[in-house]
Each structure stands twice: as C-alpha cells, then as structure tokens.
C-alpha positions as CSV (number, residue, x, y, z in Angstrom):
1,X,110.0,120.4,141.5
2,X,106.2,120.8,141.6
3,X,104.2,117.8,142.9
4,X,103.0,115.3,140.3
5,X,99.4,115.9,139.4
6,X,97.1,113.0,139.9
7,X,96.5,111.2,136.5
8,X,92.7,111.0,137.3
9,X,92.6,114.8,137.5
10,X,94.3,115.2,134.1
11,X,92.0,112.6,132.6
12,X,89.0,114.7,133.7
13,X,90.4,118.1,133.1
14,X,92.1,117.6,129.7
15,X,90.3,114.7,128.1
16,X,86.9,115.0,129.8
17,X,86.6,111.3,131.0
18,X,85.4,110.4,134.4
19,X,87.3,107.2,134.9
20,X,90.0,105.0,133.5
21,X,89.4,101.7,131.6
22,X,91.0,98.4,132.3
23,X,94.6,98.7,133.2
24,X,95.0,102.3,132.1
25,X,95.3,103.7,135.6
26,X,98.0,101.2,136.7
27,X,100.0,101.8,133.6
28,X,99.8,105.6,133.8
29,X,100.7,105.7,137.5
30,X,103.7,103.4,136.9
31,X,105.0,105.4,134.0
32,X,104.3,108.8,135.6
33,X,106.4,107.6,138.5
34,X,109.4,106.9,136.2
35,X,108.9,103.2,135.5
36,X,109.5,101.4,132.3
37,X,106.5,99.5,130.7
38,X,105.6,97.2,127.9
39,X,101.9,97.6,127.1
40,X,99.8,95.3,125.0
41,X,96.3,96.6,124.5
42,X,93.8,96.0,121.7
43,X,93.0,98.7,119.1
44,X,90.5,101.0,120.6
45,X,91.5,100.2,124.2
46,X,93.0,103.6,124.9
47,X,96.7,103.1,124.4
48,X,97.4,106.7,123.5
49,X,96.3,107.9,127.0
50,X,98.8,105.6,128.5
51,X,101.7,107.8,127.4
52,X,99.8,111.1,126.9
53,X,98.7,111.5,130.5
54,X,102.2,110.6,131.9
55,X,103.7,113.1,129.4
56,X,101.4,115.9,130.7
57,X,101.9,114.9,134.3
58,X,105.7,114.7,134.0
59,X,106.1,118.0,132.2
60,X,103.9,119.8,134.8
61,X,106.1,118.3,137.5
62,X,109.2,119.7,135.7
63,X,110.6,116.6,134.0
64,X,110.3,117.9,130.5
65,X,109.0,116.8,127.1
66,X,108.0,113.3,125.9
67,X,109.3,111.9,122.6
68,X,106.8,109.7,120.9
69,X,108.3,107.4,118.2
70,X,105.6,106.8,115.6
71,X,106.0,104.9,112.3
72,X,103.6,106.9,110.2
73,X,103.3,110.6,109.3
74,X,99.5,110.4,109.0
75,X,99.3,109.0,112.6
76,X,101.5,111.8,113.9
77,X,99.3,114.4,112.3
78,X,96.1,112.9,113.7
79,X,97.5,112.6,117.2
80,X,98.8,116.1,117.2
81,X,95.5,117.5,115.9
82,X,93.6,115.7,118.6
83,X,96.0,116.9,121.4
84,X,95.7,120.5,120.2
85,X,91.9,120.2,120.4
86,X,92.3,119.0,124.0
87,X,94.6,122.0,124.8
88,X,97.8,120.1,124.9
89,X,101.0,121.5,123.3
90,X,102.2,118.9,120.8
91,X,104.1,118.9,117.6
92,X,106.0,116.6,115.2
93,X,109.1,116.6,113.1
94,X,108.8,114.8,109.8
95,X,109.4,115.1,106.1
96,X,106.3,117.2,105.4
97,X,108.0,120.2,107.0
98,X,110.5,122.5,105.4
99,X,113.7,123.6,107.1
100,X,112.2,126.7,108.6
101,X,109.2,124.8,110.1
102,X,111.4,122.2,111.6
103,X,113.7,124.8,113.2
104,X,110.7,126.5,114.7
105,X,109.6,123.3,116.3
106,X,113.1,122.7,117.6
107,X,113.2,126.1,119.2
108,X,109.8,125.6,120.8
109,X,110.9,122.2,122.2
110,X,114.1,123.7,123.7
111,X,112.1,126.5,125.2
112,X,109.9,124.0,127.0
113,X,106.8,124.9,125.1
114,X,106.1,121.4,123.7
115,X,104.7,118.5,125.9
116,X,104.8,115.7,123.3
117,X,107.0,115.6,120.2
118,X,106.2,112.9,117.6
119,X,108.9,111.6,115.2
120,X,109.6,108.6,113.1
121,X,112.4,106.1,114.1
122,X,114.4,107.0,111.0
123,X,114.7,110.6,112.2
124,X,115.2,109.9,115.8
125,X,118.5,108.1,115.2
126,X,120.0,110.9,113.0
127,X,123.0,112.8,114.5
128,X,121.1,116.1,114.4
129,X,118.1,114.7,116.3
130,X,120.3,113.0,118.9
131,X,122.1,116.3,119.5
132,X,118.7,117.9,120.0
133,X,117.8,115.2,122.6
134,X,121.3,115.7,124.2
135,X,120.5,119.4,124.6
136,X,117.1,118.7,126.2
137,X,118.6,116.1,128.6
138,X,121.4,118.6,129.6
139,X,118.6,121.0,130.7
140,X,116.8,118.2,132.6
141,X,113.9,118.5,130.1
142,X,113.7,115.0,128.6
143,X,110.9,113.4,130.4
144,X,109.8,110.2,128.7
145,X,110.3,108.0,125.6
146,X,107.1,106.4,124.2
147,X,107.6,103.8,121.5
148,X,104.3,103.3,119.7
149,X,103.6,100.2,117.4
150,X,106.5,98.5,119.2
151,X,105.8,95.2,117.3
152,X,107.6,96.9,114.4
153,X,110.9,96.0,116.1
154,X,110.4,92.3,115.8
155,X,111.3,90.2,112.7
156,X,108.5,87.9,113.8
157,X,105.9,90.6,113.7
158,X,103.7,91.6,110.8
159,X,105.0,95.1,110.3
160,X,108.8,94.6,110.8
161,X,110.7,97.9,110.4
162,X,114.5,97.5,110.8
163,X,114.8,101.2,111.9
164,X,113.1,100.3,115.1
165,X,116.0,98.1,116.2
166,X,118.3,101.2,116.4
167,X,116.0,102.5,119.2
168,X,118.1,100.6,121.8
169,X,120.4,103.6,121.7
170,X,117.7,105.6,123.6
171,X,118.2,103.5,126.7
172,X,122.0,103.2,126.2
173,X,122.4,107.0,125.8
174,X,119.9,108.2,128.4
175,X,119.3,105.3,130.8
176,X,117.6,107.5,133.4
177,X,114.7,108.4,131.0
178,X,111.7,106.1,131.5
179,X,110.3,104.2,128.4
180,X,106.9,102.9,127.5
181,X,106.6,100.6,124.5
182,X,103.0,99.9,123.2
183,X,101.4,97.6,120.7
184,X,98.0,96.2,119.9
185,X,99.4,92.9,118.5
186,X,102.1,90.6,119.6
187,X,102.1,86.8,120.2
188,X,104.5,85.3,122.7
189,X,107.4,85.1,120.2
190,X,107.0,88.7,119.1
191,X,106.6,89.9,122.7
192,X,109.9,88.2,123.7
193,X,111.6,89.8,120.7
194,X,110.3,93.3,121.7
195,X,111.7,92.9,125.2
196,X,115.1,91.7,123.9
197,X,115.5,94.2,121.1
198,X,114.4,97.3,123.1
199,X,116.2,96.1,126.3
200,X,113.0,96.1,128.3
201,X,113.9,93.2,130.5
202,X,113.3,95.2,133.6
203,X,110.0,96.8,132.4
204,X,106.6,95.9,133.9
205,X,104.4,94.1,131.4
206,X,100.8,95.1,131.1
207,X,98.8,92.7,128.9
208,X,95.1,93.6,128.5
209,X,92.5,91.2,127.1
210,X,92.7,90.9,123.3
211,X,89.0,90.5,123.1
212,X,87.0,92.9,121.0
213,X,83.4,91.7,121.9
214,X,81.7,94.3,119.7
215,X,83.4,92.8,116.5
216,X,81.5,89.9,114.8
217,X,84.0,87.6,113.1
218,X,82.8,85.9,109.9
219,X,84.9,83.8,107.4
220,X,83.2,82.5,104.3
221,X,84.3,80.1,101.6
222,X,85.5,82.1,98.6
223,X,83.5,81.6,95.5
224,X,83.0,84.9,93.8
225,X,84.6,87.3,96.3
226,X,83.6,90.5,94.5
227,X,79.9,89.4,94.4
228,X,80.1,88.1,98.0
229,X,81.6,91.4,99.2
230,X,79.0,93.5,97.4
231,X,76.2,91.4,99.0
232,X,77.8,91.8,102.4
233,X,78.1,95.6,102.1
234,X,74.7,96.1,100.6
235,X,72.9,93.9,103.0
236,X,74.6,94.9,106.2
237,X,76.6,98.1,105.8
238,X,75.1,100.3,103.2
239,X,76.3,103.9,103.5
240,X,78.8,103.0,106.3
241,X,82.5,103.4,106.5
242,X,84.7,100.3,106.0
243,X,88.0,99.0,104.8
244,X,88.5,96.3,102.2
245,X,91.9,94.6,102.2
246,X,93.3,93.1,99.0
247,X,96.6,91.4,98.3
248,X,97.6,93.2,95.1
249,X,97.6,96.8,93.9
250,X,95.7,95.8,90.8
251,X,93.0,94.1,92.9
252,X,92.7,97.2,95.0
253,X,92.0,99.4,92.0
254,X,89.7,96.9,90.4
255,X,87.7,96.5,93.6
256,X,87.4,100.2,94.2
257,X,86.1,100.7,90.6
258,X,83.6,97.9,91.0
259,X,82.2,99.2,94.3
260,X,81.8,102.7,92.8
261,X,80.0,101.2,89.8
262,X,77.5,99.7,92.3
263,X,76.9,103.0,94.0
264,X,79.3,102.4,97.0
265,X,81.7,105.3,97.4
266,X,85.2,103.7,97.4
267,X,88.8,104.9,97.2
268,X,92.0,103.0,96.4
269,X,95.1,103.1,98.6
270,X,98.4,101.3,97.9
271,X,102.1,102.1,97.9
272,X,102.2,102.4,94.1
273,X,99.9,105.5,94.1
274,X,101.5,108.9,94.1
275,X,102.0,110.2,97.6
276,X,99.6,113.1,97.1
277,X,96.8,110.8,95.9
278,X,97.3,108.5,98.9
279,X,97.2,111.4,101.2
280,X,94.1,112.8,99.5
281,X,92.3,109.5,99.7
282,X,93.2,108.9,103.3
283,X,92.0,112.4,104.2
284,X,88.7,111.9,102.5
285,X,88.3,108.6,104.4
286,X,89.0,110.2,107.7
287,X,86.9,113.3,107.2
288,X,83.8,112.1,105.2
289,X,81.1,109.7,106.2
290,X,80.4,106.4,104.5
291,X,83.7,106.0,102.5
292,X,85.0,102.5,101.8
293,X,88.8,102.3,101.5
294,X,90.1,99.5,99.3
295,X,93.7,99.0,100.3
296,X,96.7,96.8,100.6
297,X,98.4,96.4,104.0
298,X,100.1,99.8,103.2
299,X,97.0,101.4,104.7
300,X,95.9,101.2,108.3
301,X,98.4,101.3,111.0
302,X,97.3,103.9,113.5
303,X,94.1,104.8,111.7
304,X,92.0,106.3,114.5
305,X,88.6,106.7,112.7
306,X,86.2,105.4,115.3
307,X,83.1,104.7,113.2
308,X,84.6,102.1,110.8
309,X,81.7,99.6,110.8
310,X,83.4,96.8,108.9
311,X,86.8,95.5,107.8
312,X,86.7,93.0,104.9
313,X,89.4,90.7,103.5
314,X,88.9,89.5,100.0
315,X,92.3,87.9,100.2
316,X,93.8,86.0,103.2
317,X,96.4,87.9,105.2
318,X,99.8,86.3,106.1
319,X,99.1,85.5,109.8
320,X,96.8,86.0,112.7
321,X,98.7,89.1,114.0
322,X,98.1,90.9,110.7
323,X,94.5,89.7,110.6
324,X,93.9,90.9,114.2
325,X,95.6,94.2,113.6
326,X,93.6,94.9,110.5
327,X,90.2,93.8,111.8
328,X,90.9,95.8,114.9
329,X,90.3,99.0,112.9
330,X,86.6,98.2,113.0
331,X,84.4,99.5,115.8
332,X,86.9,101.5,117.7
333,X,84.0,103.4,119.2
334,X,82.8,100.2,120.9
335,X,79.7,99.9,118.7
336,X,78.8,96.8,116.7
337,X,81.2,96.1,113.8
338,X,82.1,93.3,111.4
339,X,85.3,91.5,110.5
340,X,84.5,89.6,107.3
341,X,86.8,87.4,105.2
342,X,86.5,85.3,102.1
343,X,89.0,82.5,102.0
344,X,89.7,79.8,99.4
345,X,92.2,77.3,98.0
346,X,94.1,79.8,96.0
347,X,94.7,81.9,99.1
348,X,96.5,78.9,100.7
349,X,98.5,78.3,97.6
350,X,99.6,82.0,97.3
351,X,100.6,82.4,100.9
352,X,102.5,79.1,100.9
353,X,104.3,80.2,97.7
354,X,105.3,83.6,99.1
355,X,106.9,81.9,102.1
356,X,108.6,79.2,100.1
357,X,110.0,81.8,97.6
358,X,111.2,84.2,100.3
359,X,115.0,84.8,100.3
360,X,114.9,84.6,104.1
361,X,116.7,81.9,106.1
362,X,114.9,78.5,106.5
363,X,114.5,79.1,110.2
364,X,112.5,82.3,109.5
365,X,110.4,80.6,106.8
366,X,109.6,77.8,109.2
367,X,108.2,80.3,111.8
368,X,106.2,82.0,109.1
369,X,104.7,78.7,108.0
370,X,103.7,78.1,111.6
371,X,102.0,81.5,111.8
372,X,100.2,80.8,108.5
373,X,99.1,77.4,109.8
374,X,97.5,79.1,112.8
375,X,95.6,81.4,110.5
376,X,94.5,78.4,108.4
377,X,93.3,76.6,111.5
378,X,91.3,79.7,112.4
379,X,89.7,79.8,108.9
380,X,88.8,76.1,108.9
381,X,87.6,76.1,112.6
382,X,84.2,74.7,113.4
383,X,84.2,76.0,117.0
384,X,84.2,79.6,118.3
385,X,86.4,81.9,116.2
386,X,86.9,84.3,119.1
387,X,88.1,81.6,121.4
388,X,90.7,80.4,118.9
389,X,91.8,84.0,118.2
390,X,92.3,84.7,121.9
391,X,94.0,81.4,122.4
392,X,96.6,82.4,119.8
393,X,97.6,85.3,122.0
394,X,97.7,83.2,125.1
395,X,94.3,84.2,126.5
396,X,91.6,81.8,127.4
397,X,88.1,83.1,126.7
398,X,86.0,83.1,129.9
399,X,83.0,80.8,129.8
400,X,79.8,82.7,129.4
401,X,77.6,82.7,132.6
402,X,74.9,80.0,132.5
403,X,72.1,82.5,132.6
404,X,73.3,84.2,129.4
405,X,74.6,81.3,127.5
406,X,72.3,80.7,124.5
407,X,71.4,77.2,123.5
408,X,72.4,76.4,119.9
409,X,72.5,73.4,117.7
410,X,74.4,70.4,118.9
411,X,77.5,69.1,117.1
412,X,79.5,72.3,116.6
413,X,81.8,72.2,119.6
414,X,83.2,69.5,121.8
415,X,82.9,71.8,124.8
416,X,79.1,71.6,124.7
417,X,77.5,70.4,128.0
418,X,73.8,69.7,128.3
419,X,73.0,71.6,125.1
420,X,75.1,74.6,126.1
421,X,78.5,75.8,125.0
422,X,80.9,76.9,127.7
423,X,83.1,78.7,125.0
424,X,80.5,80.4,123.0
425,X,81.0,84.1,122.2
426,X,77.6,84.6,120.5
427,X,79.2,87.0,118.0
428,X,81.0,84.9,115.4
429,X,79.6,83.0,112.4
430,X,80.4,79.6,114.0
431,X,78.6,80.4,117.2
432,X,75.6,82.0,115.5
433,X,75.3,79.4,112.7
434,X,77.2,76.3,113.7
435,X,78.8,74.6,110.6
436,X,78.4,71.0,109.7
437,X,81.3,68.7,110.1
438,X,81.6,65.5,107.9
439,X,83.9,62.5,107.9
440,X,86.1,63.3,104.9
441,X,88.5,60.4,105.5
442,X,87.4,58.5,102.4
443,X,87.5,61.6,100.2
444,X,90.9,62.6,101.5
445,X,92.3,59.2,100.9
446,X,91.0,59.1,97.4
447,X,92.5,62.5,96.6
448,X,95.9,61.7,98.1
449,X,95.9,58.3,96.4
450,X,95.2,59.9,93.1
451,X,98.1,62.3,93.5
452,X,100.4,59.4,94.5
453,X,99.4,57.3,91.5
454,X,99.6,60.2,89.0
455,X,103.2,60.9,90.3
456,X,104.1,57.2,89.9
457,X,102.7,57.0,86.4
458,X,103.9,60.3,85.0
459,X,107.0,61.1,87.1
460,X,105.6,64.7,87.1
461,X,103.2,66.5,89.3
462,X,99.8,68.1,88.4
463,X,97.6,70.9,89.8
464,X,94.4,70.7,91.8
465,X,92.1,71.0,88.7
466,X,93.6,68.0,86.9
467,X,93.6,65.8,90.0
468,X,89.9,66.6,90.6
469,X,89.1,65.8,87.0
470,X,90.7,62.4,87.3
471,X,88.9,61.6,90.6
472,X,85.5,62.7,89.2
473,X,86.1,60.8,86.0
474,X,86.0,63.7,83.6
475,X,87.4,62.7,80.1
476,X,89.3,65.9,79.4
477,X,92.0,66.3,76.7
478,X,94.7,66.5,79.4
479,X,93.5,63.3,81.0
480,X,93.6,61.5,77.6
481,X,97.0,63.1,76.7
482,X,98.6,61.5,79.8
483,X,96.5,58.3,79.8
484,X,95.3,59.1,83.3
485,X,91.9,57.5,82.6
486,X,93.9,54.2,83.2
487,X,94.6,55.1,86.8
488,X,92.7,53.0,89.3
489,X,91.2,56.0,91.1
490,X,89.7,57.4,87.8
491,X,86.1,58.2,88.5
492,X,85.9,56.8,92.0
493,X,85.1,60.2,93.4
494,X,82.2,61.1,91.1
495,X,79.9,61.5,94.1
496,X,81.9,64.5,95.3
497,X,81.2,68.0,93.9
498,X,84.1,70.2,92.8
499,X,83.3,72.5,95.7
500,X,83.7,69.6,98.2
501,X,87.0,68.4,96.6
502,X,88.4,71.9,96.6
503,X,87.4,72.3,100.3
504,X,89.1,69.0,101.2
505,X,92.3,69.9,99.2
506,X,92.5,73.2,100.9
507,X,92.2,71.7,104.3
508,X,94.7,68.9,103.5
509,X,97.2,71.7,102.5
510,X,96.3,73.4,105.8
511,X,96.9,70.2,107.7
512,X,100.4,69.9,106.0
513,X,99.5,66.7,104.2
514,X,100.0,68.4,100.8
515,X,102.5,70.9,99.5
516,X,101.9,73.3,96.6
517,X,105.0,73.5,94.5
518,X,105.2,77.1,93.2
519,X,108.2,76.3,91.1
520,X,106.2,73.7,89.1
521,X,103.1,75.7,88.3
522,X,101.4,75.2,91.6
523,X,101.4,71.4,91.3
524,X,100.6,69.2,94.3
525,X,103.1,67.0,96.2
526,X,102.5,64.6,99.1
527,X,104.2,65.3,102.4
528,X,104.9,63.0,105.3
529,X,101.6,63.8,107.2
530,X,99.7,62.3,104.2
531,X,101.1,58.8,105.0
532,X,98.8,57.9,108.1
533,X,95.8,59.3,106.2
534,X,96.5,57.1,103.1
535,X,96.9,54.1,105.4
536,X,93.6,54.7,107.1
537,X,95.4,55.3,110.5
538,X,94.2,58.9,110.8
539,X,90.6,60.0,110.4
540,X,89.9,63.3,108.7
541,X,86.9,65.3,110.0
542,X,86.5,68.5,108.1
543,X,84.2,71.5,107.8
544,X,81.5,70.9,105.2
545,X,81.8,72.9,102.0
546,X,79.2,75.7,102.1
547,X,76.3,75.5,99.7
548,X,73.4,77.8,100.4
549,X,74.8,79.3,103.6
550,X,72.3,80.9,105.9
551,X,72.7,84.6,106.7
552,X,73.4,85.2,110.4
553,X,71.9,88.6,110.1
554,X,70.1,90.3,107.3
555,X,69.9,94.0,107.4
556,X,68.5,95.5,104.3
557,X,69.6,99.0,103.4
558,X,67.0,101.4,104.8
559,X,65.3,103.9,102.6
560,X,66.9,106.6,104.8
561,X,70.2,106.4,106.6
562,X,69.9,104.8,110.0
563,X,71.1,106.8,113.0
564,X,74.6,106.3,114.2
565,X,74.9,103.4,116.6
566,X,75.7,105.7,119.5
567,X,72.4,107.5,118.9
568,X,70.2,104.5,118.3
569,X,68.5,104.7,121.8
570,X,67.7,108.4,121.6
571,X,64.1,109.6,121.4
572,X,62.8,111.7,118.5
573,X,63.6,115.1,120.2
574,X,67.1,113.9,121.1
575,X,67.7,112.5,117.6
576,X,66.9,116.0,116.3
577,X,69.5,117.5,118.6
578,X,72.0,114.8,117.6
579,X,71.5,115.6,113.9
580,X,72.0,119.3,114.6
581,X,75.2,118.6,116.6
582,X,76.5,116.4,113.8
583,X,75.8,119.2,111.3
584,X,77.6,121.7,113.5
585,X,80.5,119.3,114.0
586,X,80.9,118.7,110.3
587,X,81.0,122.4,109.5
588,X,83.5,123.0,112.4
589,X,85.7,120.2,111.2
590,X,85.8,121.6,107.7
591,X,86.7,125.1,109.0
592,X,89.6,123.6,111.1
593,X,90.6,121.0,108.4
594,X,90.2,118.2,110.9
595,X,88.4,114.8,110.9
596,X,85.0,115.3,112.6
597,X,85.8,112.7,115.4
598,X,88.7,114.9,116.5
599,X,86.2,117.6,117.5
600,X,83.9,115.2,119.3
601,X,83.1,111.4,119.0
602,X,79.5,110.4,118.1
603,X,79.2,109.0,121.7
604,X,79.9,112.5,123.1
605,X,77.3,114.1,120.8
606,X,74.8,111.4,121.7
607,X,75.4,112.1,125.4
608,X,74.9,115.9,124.9
609,X,71.7,115.3,122.9
610,X,70.3,113.0,125.6
611,X,71.1,115.6,128.3
612,X,69.3,118.4,126.4
613,X,71.5,121.1,127.9
614,X,69.9,124.5,128.7
615,X,73.1,126.2,130.0
616,X,76.8,125.8,129.8
617,X,77.1,124.2,133.2
618,X,74.9,121.4,131.9
619,X,77.7,120.3,129.6
620,X,80.1,119.8,132.5
621,X,80.8,116.1,133.1
622,X,79.8,114.9,129.7
623,X,82.3,112.2,128.7
624,X,84.7,113.6,126.1
625,X,84.4,117.3,127.0
626,X,87.5,118.5,128.7
627,X,88.2,122.1,130.0
628,X,89.6,123.3,126.7
629,X,86.8,121.9,124.5
630,X,84.2,123.2,126.9
631,X,85.7,126.7,126.6
632,X,86.2,126.5,122.9
633,X,82.9,124.8,121.8
634,X,80.5,124.9,124.7
635,X,78.5,127.9,123.5
636,X,78.2,126.6,119.9
637,X,77.1,123.2,121.2
638,X,74.5,124.8,123.4
639,X,73.2,127.0,120.6
640,X,72.9,124.0,118.2
641,X,70.9,122.0,120.9
642,X,68.6,124.9,121.7
643,X,67.9,125.6,118.0
644,X,67.0,122.0,117.4
645,X,64.7,121.9,120.4
646,X,63.0,125.1,119.3
647,X,62.0,123.3,116.1
C-alpha cells in the first residue's frame, strides 16, 4: 500500500488551511492510523475535518471509502456540496434519489471512485446496504466509519433516535474497521451512554473545551416576548441572519408573520409543514443574507451557515444540552454573536408538565427533571452564565488574567476578590450588567403559607394568579366565592408587585419547593423542600425581578448595512474589493445552486481583499483556498479584485 499522506499536507492542499485547531491534529492522526475515537467538540470547532481528512488519507493509502452516518438529508447535501467544491469525491444515499441514481452511486462506490459516502442510520442497517458494505469489505475497500451527531444514540440526549442504537452492528460485523463518533453536546451521562451503546470502551476520548467565547449569553425575564424579541433584533441585529426557536408550530407561524409585518424577513420551519416548503425555506435561509428562521427544534441539527449572528429562544428549551446545541448555531465563523432567551413562570410550568405527563418510566422522568433543574438554575443564576454552562459539561472556566479582568459592581458573585471577579467571562448579561439579589425569605414564606392555608381551607388547589390575588389583598369574585378573604395571609403581601411574586413563584418551582399539578389546571402544591423555608430554617436569596433593565449594548440599525464582521477592519479600498468579491460569490453560488459560504467564507474573502492580489500566485496561502478552489476560482477572484481596485 502507498504511504499514508501527512494530514497537515491534506489540510493545506485540499482545504487551504495552514494549521490545525485545538485537538484536531491529535484526533486526525489517531484515526488515520486506525484508532477508534469519541470526539466532543463544540459547534464551529471543526469536527467535520476530524473524519474528512482521515477519510482522504486512508483512501489514498489504499484502505478504501469512509461511511459517514448522518441523521439529516440537508446536512448530507451541504457536506457533499462543500467536499465537491474542495475537490473531494463524495456522495450520499438517501430518499431524495430514485432507483437509478442510487444504483449509480453504488457502482461508483464499488469502483473505488468515492472517498466519503453519507447515509442515514435507517438506511445503513437495511439488508441491501449491509450487503453493499460486505462487498466493499471483501475488496479491502472499507476504510472508516464516522458516526456524526453521536448523542442521538443516547436516551439521555436531547435528540434521541432509536435507529442509532442499531449501529453497534458495524463493530460486530466489521471489527477491524476503525470508528470515530462525534458530537457537539454530551454531558457525563450522555457520554457514558454513547460509549456503552456504540461499544466504544476502547476508543480514545477527545474532549475539547465547550466554550464559545464569541457568543454573548443573555436571559431576560419574559414579559411580552414578541415585543422583546422585536426590540432585540431591531436594536442589535437588523438585517442579519438569525434563528428564533419556539415551542409550538402555531407560535412559529405567528412569530414569522409578526417579524415580516415589522420589516424583518422571516420564514417558518416545523415538522407540520409540507416537506417541499420546509426544504424551500431552509434553502433560502442558507443561500440568502439576512433571513431569520422561526422554528421548532425540528430545525437546526447540522446547519452549517457560518454567519448566523443570533439565536433567540422565546420559549425555554428542555435542558442545557438542547440549549447549548441550539445556541451553538450562532457565530460559527468565530465573529461576535448572541444567544438570547426570554424565560418566565409559564415556561417552568409547561416543561414540568411535559415531563410529568410523559409515558416514560419514572426513572427516566427523574433524570429529565434533573436536567430541567440545571437549566432553571442557569436561567436564575446571578453569577457568570458561561461558567455555569461550562460547569454543566464538567469544565471549569479558567480565571481571567489579572491584567484583563474588568472591575465591575460588587455583589454579583461570591468569587469576587478585591473588586475583581476570578470567574468573569465579560460576555454574558450577568457579567456585563450584574443583577441585584434580594432577601426573598419573607416573600417566599408568605407565598408558601398562603398556598398551605388555601389547601387546608378549601381541600382543593389553586393556580398562581389566585394565590397572588389573596396575598396582595385583591377582592376578586373568585376570592369572595371561596371565602379566601378570611385567610390570615390575605393582603399581607400588598407591598410586593405581581412581577415580584411571579418571579419568586418561578424560582420556588425551580428550587423544587412547589409543584405545578398539570392534571388540576396548573394548580400549585407544596413539596417537601418547602418545609424548611416555611419554618424559617432556610433563607431564600433570589434574583430581583427586572424592572427597567439596562441594555448591555445598544446598537441602532445603521442607515446602510454594516460590513460583515470579518471585513470590519478593512480600509476603504479593501472594503470595495470585499464588496466586489461578495457580489462575485453570490452570482457564482446562484449558478452552482450552492450556499455562498460553500464557495468561500467571509473570512476568506476578507483575507483576499486585504491582500489586494495582483497575480494568481498572490492567492496562494490564503486561508480557505485549497488547490481545487485556486484552480477553479482563482482567475475570477483576481479579476473581481482588479476591477474593484480600478474604480
């Protein structure tokens, strides 16, 4: 067999990058050499290269093709398009192809003309596909198995797909073929499940930092989420691409209609839409600038669009894994991006109800409650959001160097020393604008006491609104009907606003002191952790309810569209070249029916514009320009730059 080509040479030749990032080189060398690996790497960290380069190296060394198991058809198409642009022979087998197209791909595969073949787990485990792999293996042409989005194998993960569990047969049937399993999101429980379910006990584990320092995390108290979202987009992301996650299909469609009515180009995406409409909307999102996608969690896994400037949640997700995976779709290009979420009492109620009404076993529901509690703790946190997020995945955020740690207001974090915060990321709402914390012990005791007395008096439970009316002394018809004005706590909480009481109720539910009984119209019931609070044995210090919350950053929409973040530092002449390159790229992408970023990322165009090339050799070494792209597009890129400079 030929000698294995150095991965660094393939990185430069095929993909046009001068050096690896993070653990990429160790992973790639290990897998290229035939080792198994489990790779945890954040979205945008370069996971795809971790199996694409070994696939190229192993095929060139005579080991044969790589099978990539991918859960989504759209993701397969994007990956194959990008590989074709880089000059790599790749294809897929999925339901979009007719019988003749699928047979043509199979013939190419058996002839050794395909380096990477993408397929869904459902197809991989069919008898016909297994026979195809048997034929490849018999010829010594089955080089590597890459299992992408590996968290789908775990019932504890946020995207569980039972079909992934059948993938154990790959190792059982062809034990000599190396495997690499990759995911961007897995806590310790999910990670252990991946190892067990995929039989990866002997695999090396590569766990990269989960930190996405370019993403600013903001969680706001939900009041009028539609208005809050509009203000957020108009002030900070006018004309930019983003994703808005909603819990229900109806909310998705209503939100998209509202954004469009306010001049923001928005599209809906959910599983209830016709497949053709979903595909059309996703294609527009990927190929056009400034589109906002309003979606349920049906949208997103594997979306590679690099210039998504914000991800917003108007409804709370189920757990931190889902939140991290979804917010990770922002800022894949490494430029500044926002993860924004509105969160309120009803979110807590809804998520608790969905878990409690689940037909799953109690042990599973208990784990899901724990995951929800971790997300509630993140939402209610008064310290650094990023530190808490990383801690959930078992990573401690490194203290900022003294010389760069910014002094901020005291009282927001117990780790403060001499006016400085050792765990201060400088890019979340709590760090930029420390929240106030108040002693809510008295308020919490009054609320819990009111619930207790109402249950004693009426032998039935009531919802949050009625409990607050009693505590604030409001003589409503319902209060009079049940005689609740006679309760000793009637009116003793009149000094608290409704917003304060809702905030305390929400946080008492998050603490596990209260339960929302979905079967009884979302009524409130006391739980055991309420007992020490009622007795005055446990103080309750809570985040203050927001009133007129300060903006951490106000960026009014400019009269003209601001330059892409990658081009912000270019001078006027380079900006003109960058604009010309973007126009050329847009036209080329339309001709090839590809997303523009598959041709070149903004960062590559900015690097070309800064270099002001005068000849083709000036393009060599620009990050993102491999040999195939230089040959295919070099002259056109040069012509665009020279034409812009001439003007």
